N, C-alpha and C positions, 0 to 999 in steps of 0.2 A: 641331475644327470641320470640317476637311476630310474626316475619316472619316464624319461624319454626312451630309455632302453627297454623298460617293461612294456610301454605302449607299442614300441616297434615290434617286440616279440609277440605280443597279442595280435597285432595286425597281420604279421607274417603267418601266424597259426590260423587265423581266420581265413586268409587268402588261400592257404594250403588246403583247408577243409572244403572251401568252396570249389577249388579246382578238382579235388577228388570227387566231390558230389557230382560235378558237371561231367566228369569223365566216365562215371559209371553208366554202363549200358542197361537199359530196362530189361528186366528178366522176362524172357519169352515163356509163355504158358504153353504146355504141351496140348496137342490136339488129340483128345482121347474120346473113345466111344465104346461103351460096353466092355471096359477093361483092356482095350487095345489102344496102342498109341500109334498115331499116323504122322508122317512127315509134314511139317508146316508148309513146305513148298510144293511137293509133288503128290501128296496124299497117299503115298504107298505106306502100308503098315510097316513099322519098324520091327526088325527081326529081334528075336530073343538074344541072339549073339551080340547085337548092337547095344541092347539095353543092359546086358550083363557088363559089357565093356564100359558103358557110360550110362548109368541109371537116369541121368538128367537130360539125355539126348532128346531133342525136339525135331531133328532132321535126320534123314538117312545119310549114309557116309558120302554119297555123291553130292547131294545138295549141301551138306555141311562144308565140304571142300570148296564148292563154288561160292558159298556164302562167305567163307573166310577169305577167299581170293578177292572177292568184290570189296570186302571191308578193308583189305590192305590197299587196294587201288584208291578207294575213297579217302583213306587217311593220308595217302601219299600226295594228294593234291594240295594239302594245306600244310 
């Protein structure tokens, strides 16, 4: 009986890890040129204020807002 429970726990853990790996979004690489970072969508240079607020930003505030809205709509379909 213990073997069955152990195998079930192992299977559950494996499935959980697979689901987490599948849910991870790929990391977007910033668009940089000569020390300046540009929005991935509109190619406008990201402001210092934006980068201070979020050092990992890859989009301007407007494009990031639109991107998040589109992601919510996409996830809502499934």
